[in-house]
TIDREN-811036 format. One record per residue: residue in one letter; x, y negated, z of N, C-alpha, C in turn; residue number from 1. Coordinates in pm, whole numbers. Example, Ala and Ser with C-alpha at 12.3 -4.5 7.8 and 13.67 -1.06 7.14 Angstrom:
2
+--------+--------+--------+--------+--------+--------+--------+--------+--------+--------+-----+
: residu :    n.X :    n.Y :    n.Z :   ca.X :   ca.Y :   ca.Z :    c.X :    c.Y :    c.Z : num :
+--------+--------+--------+--------+--------+--------+--------+--------+--------+--------+-----+
:      a :   1319 :    569 :    780 :   1230 :    450 :    780 :   1320 :    330 :    780 :   1 :
:      s :   1285 :    225 :    708 :   1367 :    106 :    714 :   1290 :     -3 :    787 :   2 :
+--------+--------+--------+--------+--------+--------+--------+--------+--------+--------+-----+
This chain:
159
+--------+--------+--------+--------+--------+--------+--------+--------+--------+--------+-----+
: residu :    n.X :    n.Y :    n.Z :   ca.X :   ca.Y :   ca.Z :    c.X :    c.Y :    c.Z : num :
+--------+--------+--------+--------+--------+--------+--------+--------+--------+--------+-----+
:      m : -11243 :  -4270 :  11987 : -11117 :  -4311 :  11931 : -11005 :  -4270 :  12026 :   1 :
:      q : -10902 :  -4205 :  11972 : -10790 :  -4158 :  12053 : -10692 :  -4273 :  12078 :   2 :
:      v : -10655 :  -4290 :  12204 : -10567 :  -4399 :  12246 : -10443 :  -4340 :  12312 :   3 :
:      v : -10326 :  -4395 :  12283 : -10201 :  -4348 :  12341 : -10200 :  -4377 :  12492 :   4 :
:      k : -10168 :  -4271 :  12568 : -10157 :  -4285 :  12714 : -10033 :  -4208 :  12760 :   5 :
:      k :  -9992 :  -4233 :  12884 :  -9877 :  -4161 :  12938 :  -9902 :  -4012 :  12932 :   6 :
:      g :  -9797 :  -3937 :  12896 :  -9807 :  -3792 :  12884 :  -9833 :  -3746 :  12743 :   7 :
:      d :  -9882 :  -3834 :  12656 :  -9909 :  -3797 :  12517 :  -9779 :  -3778 :  12439 :   8 :
:      y :  -9787 :  -3697 :  12335 :  -9681 :  -3682 :  12237 :  -9726 :  -3758 :  12115 :   9 :
:      v :  -9653 :  -3862 :  12081 :  -9694 :  -3953 :  11976 :  -9588 :  -3953 :  11867 :  10 :
:      k :  -9631 :  -3944 :  11742 :  -9540 :  -3957 :  11629 :  -9557 :  -4097 :  11573 :  11 :
:      v :  -9443 :  -4165 :  11556 :  -9446 :  -4301 :  11505 :  -9342 :  -4319 :  11394 :  12 :
:      h :  -9376 :  -4404 :  11301 :  -9276 :  -4457 :  11209 :  -9239 :  -4592 :  11266 :  13 :
:      y :  -9112 :  -4628 :  11257 :  -9066 :  -4753 :  11316 :  -8954 :  -4814 :  11233 :  14 :
:      t :  -8940 :  -4943 :  11250 :  -8826 :  -5016 :  11196 :  -8780 :  -5111 :  11305 :  15 :
:      g :  -8650 :  -5108 :  11335 :  -8591 :  -5198 :  11433 :  -8510 :  -5305 :  11362 :  16 :
:      k :  -8532 :  -5431 :  11402 :  -8463 :  -5544 :  11338 :  -8399 :  -5636 :  11442 :  17 :
:      f :  -8295 :  -5705 :  11399 :  -8233 :  -5810 :  11478 :  -8310 :  -5939 :  11455 :  18 :
:      d :  -8275 :  -6043 :  11532 :  -8339 :  -6176 :  11518 :  -8334 :  -6229 :  11376 :  19 :
:      n :  -8226 :  -6200 :  11305 :  -8210 :  -6252 :  11168 :  -8284 :  -6169 :  11063 :  20 :
:      g :  -8357 :  -6065 :  11108 :  -8435 :  -5981 :  11016 :  -8360 :  -5861 :  10963 :  21 :
:      a :  -8232 :  -5850 :  10991 :  -8154 :  -5736 :  10944 :  -8200 :  -5609 :  11016 :  22 :
:      v :  -8220 :  -5503 :  10941 :  -8266 :  -5375 :  10995 :  -8146 :  -5300 :  11054 :  23 :
:      f :  -8159 :  -5255 :  11180 :  -8052 :  -5175 :  11241 :  -8089 :  -5028 :  11246 :  24 :
:      e :  -8218 :  -4994 :  11234 :  -8259 :  -4854 :  11236 :  -8402 :  -4845 :  11184 :  25 :
:      s :  -8432 :  -4736 :  11113 :  -8566 :  -4717 :  11061 :  -8592 :  -4569 :  11036 :  26 :
:      s :  -8718 :  -4530 :  11050 :  -8756 :  -4393 :  11018 :  -8808 :  -4382 :  10875 :  27 :
:      t :  -8806 :  -4491 :  10800 :  -8851 :  -4490 :  10661 :  -8773 :  -4386 :  10583 :  28 :
:      g :  -8843 :  -4301 :  10512 :  -8778 :  -4196 :  10434 :  -8746 :  -4072 :  10516 :  29 :
:      c :  -8778 :  -4074 :  10645 :  -8753 :  -3961 :  10734 :  -8885 :  -3918 :  10797 :  30 :
:      a :  -8881 :  -3807 :  10868 :  -8998 :  -3765 :  10945 :  -9021 :  -3867 :  11057 :  31 :
:      p :  -9146 :  -3885 :  11098 :  -9172 :  -3978 :  11208 :  -9103 :  -3931 :  11336 :  32 :
:      l :  -9077 :  -4026 :  11423 :  -9016 :  -3999 :  11553 :  -9123 :  -3950 :  11649 :  33 :
:      q :  -9098 :  -3838 :  11718 :  -9192 :  -3790 :  11820 :  -9147 :  -3841 :  11956 :  34 :
:      v :  -9238 :  -3906 :  12028 :  -9209 :  -3964 :  12158 :  -9301 :  -3900 :  12261 :  35 :
:      h :  -9243 :  -3855 :  12372 :  -9324 :  -3808 :  12486 :  -9340 :  -3931 :  12576 :  36 :
:      v :  -9452 :  -3998 :  12563 :  -9475 :  -4125 :  12630 :  -9470 :  -4107 :  12782 :  37 :
:      g :  -9386 :  -4187 :  12846 :  -9371 :  -4181 :  12990 :  -9256 :  -4094 :  13036 :  38 :
:      a :  -9192 :  -4023 :  12944 :  -9082 :  -3933 :  12980 :  -8947 :  -4004 :  12979 :  39 :
:      r :  -8947 :  -4133 :  12950 :  -8824 :  -4214 :  12947 :  -8722 :  -4162 :  12846 :  40 :
:      e :  -8772 :  -4118 :  12732 :  -8684 :  -4072 :  12625 :  -8629 :  -4189 :  12545 :  41 :
:      l :  -8702 :  -4300 :  12548 :  -8665 :  -4420 :  12473 :  -8661 :  -4539 :  12565 :  42 :
:      l :  -8633 :  -4655 :  12509 :  -8639 :  -4777 :  12587 :  -8776 :  -4791 :  12651 :  43 :
:      q :  -8779 :  -4829 :  12777 :  -8905 :  -4842 :  12849 :  -9001 :  -4938 :  12777 :  44 :
:      g :  -8949 :  -5049 :  12728 :  -9033 :  -5145 :  12657 :  -9094 :  -5089 :  12531 :  45 :
:      f :  -9022 :  -4999 :  12464 :  -9073 :  -4933 :  12343 :  -9190 :  -4843 :  12381 :  46 :
:      e :  -9170 :  -4760 :  12484 :  -9277 :  -4671 :  12529 :  -9398 :  -4752 :  12578 :  47 :
:      d :  -9373 :  -4857 :  12654 :  -9482 :  -4940 :  12706 :  -9564 :  -5001 :  12593 :  48 :
:      a :  -9498 :  -5040 :  12484 :  -9568 :  -5101 :  12370 :  -9661 :  -5001 :  12301 :  49 :
:      l :  -9630 :  -4872 :  12311 :  -9715 :  -4770 :  12249 :  -9846 :  -4749 :  12326 :  50 :
:      l :  -9842 :  -4774 :  12457 :  -9962 :  -4752 :  12540 : -10080 :  -4833 :  12488 :  51 :
:      g : -10192 :  -4767 :  12471 : -10314 :  -4834 :  12425 : -10328 :  -4841 :  12275 :  52 :
:      m : -10224 :  -4805 :  12200 : -10235 :  -4807 :  12054 : -10323 :  -4691 :  12007 :  53 :
:      t : -10381 :  -4704 :  11889 : -10467 :  -4601 :  11833 : -10403 :  -4543 :  11707 :  54 :
:      l : -10456 :  -4431 :  11663 : -10406 :  -4365 :  11542 : -10407 :  -4461 :  11425 :  55 :
:      n : -10297 :  -4466 :  11350 : -10275 :  -4551 :  11233 : -10262 :  -4699 :  11265 :  56 :
:      e : -10264 :  -4735 :  11391 : -10245 :  -4875 :  11428 : -10099 :  -4913 :  11411 :  57 :
:      t : -10076 :  -5037 :  11368 :  -9940 :  -5090 :  11359 :  -9926 :  -5205 :  11458 :  58 :
:      k :  -9804 :  -5222 :  11505 :  -9776 :  -5327 :  11603 :  -9632 :  -5372 :  11586 :  59 :
:      t :  -9611 :  -5501 :  11607 :  -9476 :  -5556 :  11610 :  -9454 :  -5613 :  11749 :  60 :
:      f :  -9341 :  -5580 :  11810 :  -9310 :  -5632 :  11943 :  -9160 :  -5657 :  11953 :  61 :
:      t :  -9125 :  -5747 :  12042 :  -8986 :  -5786 :  12059 :  -8941 :  -5758 :  12202 :  62 :
:      l :  -8821 :  -5703 :  12215 :  -8761 :  -5675 :  12345 :  -8638 :  -5764 :  12363 :  63 :
:      a :  -8637 :  -5842 :  12471 :  -8517 :  -5919 :  12504 :  -8405 :  -5821 :  12536 :  64 :
:      s :  -8282 :  -5865 :  12528 :  -8169 :  -5776 :  12554 :  -8179 :  -5713 :  12693 :  65 :
:      s :  -8233 :  -5788 :  12791 :  -8246 :  -5733 :  12926 :  -8347 :  -5619 :  12932 :  66 :
:      e :  -8441 :  -5614 :  12837 :  -8541 :  -5507 :  12830 :  -8494 :  -5392 :  12740 :  67 :
:      a :  -8388 :  -5416 :  12667 :  -8339 :  -5317 :  12571 :  -8211 :  -5251 :  12625 :  68 :
:      y :  -8097 :  -5290 :  12574 :  -7970 :  -5226 :  12612 :  -7887 :  -5311 :  12707 :  69 :
:      g :  -7948 :  -5413 :  12765 :  -7878 :  -5496 :  12862 :  -7791 :  -5603 :  12798 :  70 :
:      e :  -7735 :  -5685 :  12884 :  -7646 :  -5791 :  12838 :  -7507 :  -5733 :  12816 :  71 :
:      r :  -7430 :  -5798 :  12731 :  -7289 :  -5757 :  12712 :  -7213 :  -5784 :  12840 :  72 :
:      d :  -7123 :  -5695 :  12874 :  -7036 :  -5710 :  12990 :  -6893 :  -5715 :  12938 :  73 :
:      e :  -6834 :  -5832 :  12942 :  -6699 :  -5850 :  12886 :  -6596 :  -5762 :  12957 :  74 :
:      q :  -6625 :  -5721 :  13081 :  -6533 :  -5633 :  13153 :  -6530 :  -5492 :  13093 :  75 :
:      l :  -6627 :  -5461 :  13008 :  -6630 :  -5331 :  12941 :  -6546 :  -5330 :  12814 :  76 :
:      e :  -6479 :  -5441 :  12787 :  -6384 :  -5448 :  12676 :  -6246 :  -5437 :  12739 :  77 :
:      q :  -6172 :  -5330 :  12703 :  -6044 :  -5302 :  12769 :  -5938 :  -5269 :  12665 :  78 :
:      t :  -5814 :  -5293 :  12702 :  -5701 :  -5269 :  12613 :  -5620 :  -5149 :  12663 :  79 :
:      f :  -5581 :  -5064 :  12568 :  -5505 :  -4943 :  12599 :  -5383 :  -4938 :  12508 :  80 :
:      a :  -5279 :  -4874 :  12557 :  -5160 :  -4851 :  12476 :  -5191 :  -4744 :  12372 :  81 :
:      l :  -5138 :  -4761 :  12253 :  -5157 :  -4662 :  12147 :  -5107 :  -4525 :  12192 :  82 :
:      s :  -5007 :  -4524 :  12279 :  -4952 :  -4397 :  12330 :  -5051 :  -4322 :  12420 :  83 :
:      d :  -5160 :  -4389 :  12465 :  -5264 :  -4323 :  12545 :  -5352 :  -4231 :  12460 :  84 :
:      f :  -5343 :  -4245 :  12329 :  -5427 :  -4168 :  12237 :  -5350 :  -4049 :  12183 :  85 :
:      p :  -5420 :  -3951 :  12125 :  -5351 :  -3834 :  12068 :  -5250 :  -3875 :  11961 :  86 :
:      e :  -5147 :  -3797 :  11948 :  -5044 :  -3823 :  11847 :  -5107 :  -3825 :  11708 :  87 :
:      g :  -5068 :  -3920 :  11628 :  -5121 :  -3932 :  11492 :  -5249 :  -4012 :  11482 :  88 :
:      f :  -5303 :  -4060 :  11594 :  -5427 :  -4139 :  11593 :  -5401 :  -4271 :  11522 :  89 :
:      l :  -5483 :  -4302 :  11423 :  -5471 :  -4427 :  11347 :  -5597 :  -4510 :  11369 :  90 :
:      p :  -5597 :  -4599 :  11467 :  -5718 :  -4676 :  11499 :  -5755 :  -4773 :  11388 :  91 :
:      q :  -5885 :  -4780 :  11358 :  -5936 :  -4871 :  11257 :  -6038 :  -4963 :  11323 :  92 :
:      v :  -6019 :  -5093 :  11311 :  -6112 :  -5189 :  11369 :  -6252 :  -5161 :  11314 :  93 :
:      g :  -6351 :  -5157 :  11405 :  -6490 :  -5131 :  11366 :  -6529 :  -4985 :  11377 :  94 :
:      e :  -6433 :  -4897 :  11401 :  -6460 :  -4754 :  11413 :  -6512 :  -4720 :  11553 :  95 :
:      m :  -6613 :  -4633 :  11560 :  -6661 :  -4581 :  11689 :  -6584 :  -4453 :  11717 :  96 :
:      i :  -6536 :  -4441 :  11842 :  -6464 :  -4321 :  11883 :  -6519 :  -4273 :  12017 :  97 :
:      l :  -6488 :  -4150 :  12054 :  -6520 :  -4098 :  12187 :  -6392 :  -4096 :  12268 :  98 :
:      v :  -6399 :  -4153 :  12388 :  -6285 :  -4157 :  12478 :  -6316 :  -4063 :  12594 :  99 :
:      t :  -6220 :  -3978 :  12629 :  -6237 :  -3882 :  12738 :  -6153 :  -3926 :  12857 : 100 :
:      n :  -6216 :  -3930 :  12976 :  -6141 :  -3966 :  13096 :  -6081 :  -3840 :  13160 : 101 :
:      q :  -6017 :  -3856 :  13274 :  -5949 :  -3744 :  13340 :  -6047 :  -3637 :  13385 : 102 :
:      e :  -6173 :  -3675 :  13411 :  -6276 :  -3577 :  13453 :  -6342 :  -3510 :  13332 : 103 :
:      q :  -6293 :  -3541 :  13212 :  -6344 :  -3486 :  13086 :  -6481 :  -3541 :  13048 : 104 :
:      d :  -6520 :  -3656 :  13107 :  -6642 :  -3724 :  13064 :  -6610 :  -3801 :  12936 : 105 :
:      e :  -6706 :  -3802 :  12842 :  -6684 :  -3872 :  12715 :  -6765 :  -4001 :  12712 : 106 :
:      f :  -6703 :  -4107 :  12657 :  -6767 :  -4238 :  12647 :  -6745 :  -4292 :  12506 : 107 :
:      p :  -6853 :  -4334 :  12438 :  -6834 :  -4396 :  12307 :  -6773 :  -4535 :  12323 : 108 :
:      a :  -6688 :  -4572 :  12230 :  -6625 :  -4703 :  12232 :  -6604 :  -4751 :  12089 : 109 :
:      l :  -6615 :  -4881 :  12072 :  -6591 :  -4945 :  11943 :  -6451 :  -5004 :  11945 : 110 :
:      i :  -6373 :  -4977 :  11841 :  -6240 :  -5037 :  11831 :  -6257 :  -5181 :  11787 : 111 :
:      r :  -6222 :  -5275 :  11875 :  -6238 :  -5419 :  11849 :  -6112 :  -5481 :  11790 : 112 :
:      g :  -5998 :  -5426 :  11824 :  -5875 :  -5485 :  11775 :  -5756 :  -5392 :  11791 : 113 :
:      v :  -5657 :  -5411 :  11705 :  -5532 :  -5335 :  11711 :  -5420 :  -5436 :  11689 : 114 :
:      e :  -5333 :  -5449 :  11789 :  -5219 :  -5540 :  11778 :  -5096 :  -5471 :  11835 : 115 :
:      d :  -4990 :  -5472 :  11756 :  -4866 :  -5406 :  11796 :  -4897 :  -5262 :  11835 : 116 :
:      e :  -4872 :  -5226 :  11958 :  -4897 :  -5089 :  12005 :  -5015 :  -5085 :  12102 : 117 :
:      m :  -5108 :  -5182 :  12090 :  -5222 :  -5192 :  12180 :  -5353 :  -5180 :  12101 : 118 :
:      v :  -5452 :  -5115 :  12164 :  -5583 :  -5096 :  12102 :  -5688 :  -5152 :  12198 : 119 :
:      r :  -5770 :  -5246 :  12150 :  -5876 :  -5304 :  12233 :  -6007 :  -5231 :  12203 : 120 :
:      l :  -6067 :  -5171 :  12310 :  -6191 :  -5094 :  12297 :  -6305 :  -5165 :  12368 : 121 :
:      d :  -6424 :  -5154 :  12310 :  -6545 :  -5212 :  12368 :  -6638 :  -5096 :  12405 : 122 :
:      f :  -6664 :  -5081 :  12536 :  -6749 :  -4974 :  12587 :  -6895 :  -5017 :  12603 : 123 :
:      n :  -6930 :  -5140 :  12565 :  -7070 :  -5183 :  12567 :  -7149 :  -5104 :  12463 : 124 :
:      h :  -7279 :  -5084 :  12489 :  -7365 :  -5025 :  12387 :  -7362 :  -5119 :  12266 : 125 :
:      p :  -7358 :  -5066 :  12144 :  -7352 :  -5152 :  12026 :  -7467 :  -5254 :  12017 : 126 :
:      l :  -7581 :  -5226 :  12081 :  -7694 :  -5318 :  12075 :  -7706 :  -5404 :  12201 : 127 :
:      a :  -7609 :  -5395 :  12291 :  -7612 :  -5477 :  12413 :  -7606 :  -5624 :  12374 : 128 :
:      g :  -7685 :  -5704 :  12446 :  -7686 :  -5848 :  12423 :  -7773 :  -5891 :  12306 : 129 :
:      k :  -7843 :  -5798 :  12245 :  -7924 :  -5830 :  12127 :  -8073 :  -5827 :  12161 : 130 :
:      t :  -8146 :  -5921 :  12104 :  -8292 :  -5918 :  12108 :  -8335 :  -5830 :  11991 : 131 :
:      l :  -8424 :  -5734 :  12018 :  -8464 :  -5637 :  11916 :  -8613 :  -5646 :  11888 : 132 :
:      t :  -8649 :  -5646 :  11761 :  -8789 :  -5646 :  11720 :  -8819 :  -5514 :  11652 : 133 :
:      f :  -8929 :  -5453 :  11692 :  -8970 :  -5324 :  11636 :  -9106 :  -5338 :  11570 : 134 :
:      e :  -9119 :  -5275 :  11454 :  -9248 :  -5258 :  11388 :  -9278 :  -5109 :  11398 : 135 :
:      v :  -9392 :  -5073 :  11458 :  -9426 :  -4932 :  11475 :  -9564 :  -4904 :  11417 : 136 :
:      e :  -9583 :  -4782 :  11372 :  -9714 :  -4733 :  11327 :  -9735 :  -4595 :  11388 : 137 :
:      v :  -9847 :  -4579 :  11456 :  -9880 :  -4451 :  11518 :  -9932 :  -4357 :  11410 : 138 :
:      m :  -9863 :  -4246 :  11391 :  -9899 :  -4149 :  11288 :  -9978 :  -4032 :  11344 : 139 :
:      e :  -9955 :  -4000 :  11473 : -10021 :  -3884 :  11534 : -10019 :  -3900 :  11686 : 140 :
:      i : -10125 :  -3853 :  11751 : -10133 :  -3853 :  11898 : -10178 :  -3714 :  11939 : 141 :
:      s : -10106 :  -3651 :  12034 : -10141 :  -3517 :  12082 : -10107 :  -3505 :  12230 : 142 :
:      d : -10170 :  -3408 :  12295 : -10137 :  -3383 :  12435 : -10028 :  -3277 :  12449 : 143 :
:      r :  -9979 :  -3223 :  12335 :  -9873 :  -3122 :  12337 :  -9768 :  -3155 :  12231 : 144 :
:      p :  -9643 :  -3113 :  12256 :  -9540 :  -3136 :  12154 :  -9568 :  -3053 :  12030 : 145 :
:      e :  -9513 :  -3095 :  11919 :  -9537 :  -3028 :  11791 :  -9506 :  -2878 :  11798 : 146 :
:      a :  -9395 :  -2840 :  11859 :  -9356 :  -2699 :  11864 :  -9464 :  -2615 :  11933 : 147 :
:      d :  -9530 :  -2669 :  12035 :  -9635 :  -2596 :  12106 :  -9762 :  -2584 :  12023 : 148 :
:      r :  -9779 :  -2670 :  11923 :  -9900 :  -2669 :  11843 :  -9889 :  -2583 :  11718 : 149 :
:      c :  -9768 :  -2538 :  11686 :  -9749 :  -2462 :  11563 :  -9807 :  -2323 :  11569 : 150 :
:      g :  -9779 :  -2252 :  11677 :  -9823 :  -2113 :  11683 :  -9728 :  -2024 :  11606 : 151 :
:      a :  -9752 :  -1896 :  11611 :  -9665 :  -1797 :  11544 :  -9672 :  -1816 :  11393 : 152 :
:      g :  -9557 :  -1810 :  11329 :  -9551 :  -1815 :  11183 :  -9548 :  -1956 :  11126 : 153 :
:      c :  -9560 :  -2058 :  11207 :  -9558 :  -2195 :  11159 :  -9411 :  -2239 :  11143 : 154 :
:      s :  -9380 :  -2305 :  11033 :  -9239 :  -2340 :  11009 :  -9197 :  -2470 :  11075 : 155 :
:      c :  -9288 :  -2565 :  11091 :  -9254 :  -2695 :  11154 :  -9131 :  -2756 :  11090 : 156 :
:      s :  -9112 :  -2745 :  10962 :  -8993 :  -2793 :  10897 :  -8988 :  -2945 :  10885 : 157 :
:      d :  -9098 :  -3014 :  10917 :  -9097 :  -3159 :  10902 :  -9056 :  -3233 :  11029 : 158 :
:      r :  -9007 :  -3160 :  11130 :  -8966 :  -3228 :  11254 :  -8845 :  -3310 :  11236 : 159 :
+--------+--------+--------+--------+--------+--------+--------+--------+--------+--------+-----+
């Protein structure tokens, strides 16, 4: 029986839910997610939960916010003058935007509020402070990524 271990390339279907059962992300209706176990491509707790699973096995596991995207940091919520943004910018509460600093680094931010000529941005990860539950099913286990297994002439269109 093939068992997931570090270094494997594993394809999984997954559904991520909040404590109240609301789904925040799912691979349902899409191609399975390919994970290189141990490569830190995903949350460490997600990868750790895959270890020891077998082909077609399903598992449900929960990650505390500290194991997922961390706790919310209220200092990452900051207010900026509307004049700091490009001319014609019309901020909408709930909209995700990219903010560029002087070094040209980009940071995603959620618009939390707009009052007068001020815009309040939240730079926390949208899932920070949340406990997350995942349901996963192992669809495939391999020692090589899909692209390496195709060979010449293979389309790999289901990636």
